[in-house]
N, C-alpha and C positions, 0 to 999 in steps of 0.2 A: 501277853505271848507274844514272841516274832513270827513275823513274818515269813515261810520258805520263797525269795526267789526262783523263780523257773527261769536257768542257765538261759545268754542267748545267741548258745551250739550248744549243740550235739554232741557226744562223742567220736563219732561217725564223719564229722565235719574237721574233722583237723586237717590243716595243710591246705585248704582246697582254695587256700587266698593265693597259698605260694606258686601251685597249676596257674590261676588265672593270669599269673602277674608273667610267668613262661609263657604261655602262651601270646597274651597281647603285649607285650612285650619286639620280641623281633615284631610286630605290625606297629607298633608304635616305631620303630627306630627306622624301617624302610618307608615310610610318612613322611617323617621327616626330615629325611634324608632326597626323598623323590626331590624336590625342589632345585637341589643341586644342583642335582642327574639331567634335570629337563634344562637348567643352566648351560652347565658344559656339551650338551648337545645342541643347543639354540648356535654357543662360540662354533664346534667345528660344521653347526651345516653354513655358516656366514663361512666360514673359511675354506668350502667346498665352493659356494658358490664365488667367492674373490676370486680362486684358480679356475674358473670355468669361464670366466669374464677376461680372465688374462689371457685363457689359452686362445678364446675366442678373439681376442683384440687382435693377437698374435696369427691366429687363421685366416683374418680379413684381409691382411695384408696381399696386395693382387701379388701372385707370382710365389710367395712364401712356403719354404718345406714342413710337410704339413707336422713333422718328428720336432724339429723347432716348435711349432708352438705347442704341441702335448710337453715337451719339456718346460720350455718354461709355465706351466700350473705345475706341474710336479713339483719347479721348483716353491712355488708359492705356501704348496703342502708344504715341503719341509723345512723350508725357512719358519713359519710359525710353529711347526712340532704339537699342531693340536689333533690332529690324525696321524691314523696308521693304515696299510694294508691300503693304499690309493694309488685307483687305477683313474686316468686319462687319457680318453678319449677323442680326437679332432678328426672328421670325415666331413668333406665336400662332395657336396650332390650337386652338381649345376652350377648357380652361383652362390648358396646355401652353407654356409660352414657351420657346424652342429659340434659345441665341446661339450662331453658329458665326463661330470668326476660323480667316483664311487670311491670312498673309505668307512673305517670304523672311528670315533674318536677315541685319543688316544688314554684317556681320563675316566674312567667305568666305572661310579660308586656301586652303583644295580648292579648284578653282570644279567647278562644278557644279550642280542641281536641286537645292539646296537648298532646303525648306518644312516648314513647320509649320503643325499645324492645331491646333484645341481645339473643343469645344464643350461644352458645358454644360446642363444641361434643369430643369425645374420650375414647378410650378404655378406659375396663380397665385393672391395670397399675398391674401384675403379677410377680412373682421372679423366674430369671432364673437362677439357679446352675450354678454354672462354666459349670460342665458335658456336658450341652444343650446348653453351648453355642459356 
């Protein structure tokens, strides 16, 4: 006499694996793409840091127009093409120069409010003659 095997799944569970895949697959895709998004964000952050340092370098020159420093920072951002909606603000208070850069990474795999900021500060350079050294 043959023994009857019990089925591995009951009839009311049909299609359950498809539902699990439909729910988990987008999560797996996001987890797989997240390292690439972090790399793109990091690269945009490095670009913003470079623009802030460039704007600071120009802004530290004694007697320079601050708008020229801002344009230098924007030129770095436009040359690299890694960011969009960029804002560069250069301020001088006393002898302290501050360059602030804010932008969005151009390439976003995962949608969201990705934004990079950079800040660079330094003193206004001044010429010191040999008698003052």
